[in-house]
N, C-alpha and C positions, 0 to 999 in steps of 0.2 A: 504494501500499500504505499502511495506517495502522501507525503506531508507537505500542504502547501501554506503560504502567507502571499499577501498581496504585494507588500514592497520588499520586504527584508528578507534575504536568503537565510533559510532557516539552520544552514550549515556554517559553522565558523572553521576556516581552515588554518587558523593560526600561523598565518604566513611569517616567514624569518628569513635572514641569509645566514650565508655560511662563508668563511674566510673572506677573501676581498672581492667575492663575485657582487655585481651589480643586480644580479636575479633576486627575484622573490620565490622562495620555496614555500612548498605544505610543510606546516610544522604540526605539532610543536617542535621547536629544535632540539635534535639529538646531541648527545655528548661524542666527540670523536677521538676521545682521548685514549681509549682502547678499541679492541675489535670492533668492526662494523662494516657492514655492506652497502655498497652506493647504488643509487639506482638513477638513471637518467631517460627523460622522456618528455612526451607531451601531455596532452588533455588526460588519457587514459591512465597513464601511470601515475599522474597527479592524483587522479582520483575526484574528478570533477562530479560533485551532486552525489557521492559517495562517502557515508561517515567512516566506514573502515577500508579502505583502499587494498589491495592485493598487497602493496609495499607493508603495511602494517600487519596484514596476515602473516606474512614470513616471518616479521620480527617477532610475532608471539610465539609462532612454531619454532625458530631458531634461538630464541632467548637472547639475542645480541641486538644491538641498536641497527635500524635500517634507515639509511638516511635519502630522504625522497628529494633528489636533485632536478625536479622536473618542473615544467612551467605549460600553462595551457597554451594551447595553439603553438607551441614551439615545434622550429625545424633546428636542423642539424647547426645553424648559424648561431643559436642561442648559446651553444656549450663549445664549439670548437674553437673559438678564439677567447676563452677565458682561462687563462693558466691557472688562476687560483682553484678553479673548481676540476679542473683536469688534475692538479695534484692532490686534491683530497680524494678523487677517484683512487689515483695510482696507491695512496697508503691504506687504501682499505682492502678487506679480505678478498672481496669480488667486486665487480661491476657489472650490473645488468643495463643494458642499453636498448631501449625500445626503438625498433625500425621506425623512422618518421618518415612521411610522405616528403617528395621532392619538389613540393610547390612553393614551401615557404623557406626559400634560400635566395640570396642574391647570386646573379648569374650573369651571363653575356647580354641576356635580353632585359633584364628589369632588378631593381634594388628594393630588398626588405628591410624593414627595421632591423635593428641591431639584436633587439632583445624581443622585442614584440613581433615574430616573424609572420605573423599573418598578415601584417599591415605592409601595404603596396606603397612605396614611396616615390618610385620614377620609372619611366621606361627609357631604354638605350634608344641612341640613334638607329642603331640595327633594328629594334624591334619596330620604331616608328616608322621606318622605312618598307618594312614587310608590311604594315596595318595602317598605310598611309591615310584610310577610312575611319580610323577611331581615334576619338578623343580620349586620351589617357587621362586626362583631369578628373574624369567622372569617376575614377577608382579609388577605394580606400582601402580594399583588401584583395588579396592575391586569390583567391578562389572565383570571386565574382569577375574578375579582370579575365582570368583562364576560361571560365566558361563561356564568356561573350566570344573571346576570339577564336575558341573553337568551335561555337555555332555560326561565326560568320565564315569562317574558311577551315576546315578539318586538313585541307591540304596545307595549308600555311602554316597550321598549327602543327604540324608533324615536326617541323623544325624545332619548335621551342619544346615539344616532349623529348626530342633527342638530346638536346642541349641541359636540359633539366635531370633527365638521366645521368649523362655524362657528369656533370657537375656534384649530383648527390654521392657517386660513386668516390670522386675524388675527396669529397669533403669528409665522407665517413672513413675514408683511409687516412686522412689526416690527424681527424678526432682519434681511431682507435690506436694510432701510434703513439699520440701523448698518454696513452693509459697503461700504466704497467700492471703484472699480476693477472688474475683470472678475469676474463671477459666473456659475458654471456648476451648475445643477441636475442632480444625477445621480439617475434615476429608475430604481430596479432593481425592474421589474414582475414580477409573478405574476398571470396571469389568472384570473379568476372560475371555478370548477369548475362544469361543467355541473349536476352535483347536488350538493347540501351540507343538511346538518342545520340545525334551528333554533338549535343550539348555536355551529355555525360562525360565527365572527367575520367570514369572508371572506379575499380574498388580501392578501398583504403587499404594500405597506406598509398597515396596517390602517385602513379608512374612508375611504380615497382613490380617487378615479377621475379620469379623464382632464380632464372638464370643470372639475373642482376644481384639479388641479394647473395646468392651462392658464392659469388666472386669474392665476398667478404670471408669466406670460410675459413682460409687460412690463416687469417688474423685474429680469429677468435678461438675460445676453447670448446664452444658450442652454440649452436643455434635452435633456440625453442620457438617452435611453430604452434600458435594456438588460433583455432578457426572460431571468430567472433561474430560471422555473419548473421546467426541466429538471434545473439544478443544484443545488438545495439537497439535503443529505442525502448528496452524492457524497463518499465518505469516503478516495478515494484521493489519498494524498499528504498530509493532514491530520494534525496532530501532537495527541494526546489522551490522557489517562490513561483506564483501563478507568471510573472513577467519571465521567468526562467524557463518555462515548460517547452517553448521551441527548442531551445539550446539542450535541455535534457532529454529530449527525444532523438537526438543525434548522439548521444553519449551510452555508455554500456554502465549496466546496474551491478548491484552486489552478487548477484549469481556469477556473472562473469569474472569477477574479481576474484571469487572462490576458484572458480575454474583455473584462471592463470596462477595463482598462488600455488595449487596443487601440481601443476606442471614444473614451476620454477623450483620448487622444493626438491623435486626429484635430481634436478640440474645441480642445484646448491650443495 
């Protein structure tokens, strides 16, 4: 059952900071003086609208602190250029890295906000030359822009998708090289639907597939795959206000977090 309030979110995320990082993470803040496990990721790992995300479930089961270094709507860019955070991960017993989509990263075609990676900042001269018929000042978010561009011309959009995939692989390679110790990739998969429109960007995480993710296998100790296609939008047990309902419908609920925790505990 979902609990709703009209204006204020019923869930306190106790946001906190670690080290010299400028990112706000989900708290309460864990002690990192002894053994701990690090978790990097986006909204799913953060546990948006969920009182006890899989990071905390693992903490309870393992009996050691689990630091949730995740941010809502984050892409790889939020972490890869954060040396303080990379250092904290390297000092942990293990680091679990969620496979985040390729859309929320700066690349040859557009620039995103350094920390709020879903925020579109500007289009490059190259992108403007490909889409001369588009006014890029109309966009504030990457997903809105990409859906519009693909709907206008799937043929032209193919070059953007190729660039995003290439940039994602290079950025992930760079991030993993900065993290010492045990590294586990968490891939929350959603299979491609049989039928989709030209404006559909594809399954989450966006623009990634098995061959591409598999190219990182040599750099990690294990890749843990969890199919969450049937879990997204299950509102039972989620905590959100009336205004947050549309966003909650795009997220995973407590049952998915239990499923993820079970799979990760086997790897850890």
